C-alpha positions in Angstrom: -12.9 8.0 8.0 -15.5 10.8 8.5 -18.1 10.5 11.2 -21.3 12.5 11.1 -21.3 14.7 14.2 -25.1 14.0 14.6 -24.7 10.2 14.5 -24.4 9.9 18.3 -27.8 10.9 19.8 -26.4 10.8 23.3 -23.7 13.4 22.6 -26.1 15.6 20.7 -28.6 15.4 23.6 -26.0 16.2 26.2 -24.8 19.3 24.2 -28.3 20.5 23.9 -29.2 19.8 27.5 -26.0 21.5 28.8 -26.7 24.6 26.7 -30.2 24.8 27.9 -29.1 24.4 31.6 -26.4 27.1 31.2 -29.0 29.5 29.7 -31.4 28.8 32.5 -28.6 29.6 35.1 -28.1 33.0 33.4 -31.7 34.1 32.5 -34.0 32.5 35.1 -33.9 34.9 38.1 -34.2 32.4 41.0 -31.4 30.3 39.5 -29.3 33.4 38.7 -29.6 34.6 42.3 -28.8 31.2 43.8 -25.7 30.6 41.7 -24.7 34.3 41.7 -24.5 34.6 37.9 -25.4 37.8 36.1 -27.5 38.5 33.1 -25.5 38.5 29.8 -26.3 41.0 27.1 -26.8 39.8 23.6 -23.3 40.9 22.7 -21.7 39.1 25.6 -23.7 35.9 24.7 -22.5 36.2 21.0 -18.9 36.5 22.2 -19.3 33.3 24.2 -20.8 31.6 21.1 -18.0 33.0 19.0 -15.3 31.6 21.2 -17.0 28.2 21.2 -17.2 28.3 17.4 -13.5 29.1 17.3 -12.7 26.0 19.3 -14.7 23.9 16.9 -13.0 25.5 13.9 -9.6 24.9 15.5 -10.3 21.2 16.1 -11.5 20.8 12.5 -8.4 22.6 11.1 -6.2 20.4 13.2 -7.9 17.3 11.8 -7.4 18.6 8.3 -3.8 19.3 9.0 -3.2 15.8 10.4 -5.0 14.3 7.3 -2.9 16.4 4.9 0.3 15.5 6.8 -0.5 11.8 6.6 -1.2 12.0 2.8 2.0 13.9 2.0 4.2 11.4 3.9 3.0 8.4 1.9 
């Protein structure tokens, strides 16, 4: 059974809100000073996005493997 990742609006909203809050902590100076974060360059930000994407790809590959394994055992 496949579930559309956009079918749950609460999860989608929480991911968007969390991403926005994290970006605010990095790029809004008063928040950056208060939380002692530092400005990320575009390349550093892309590295973070890349590692997040790798996690997503890993999970999807794991699901494919489990599905394949189930189909070959029957």
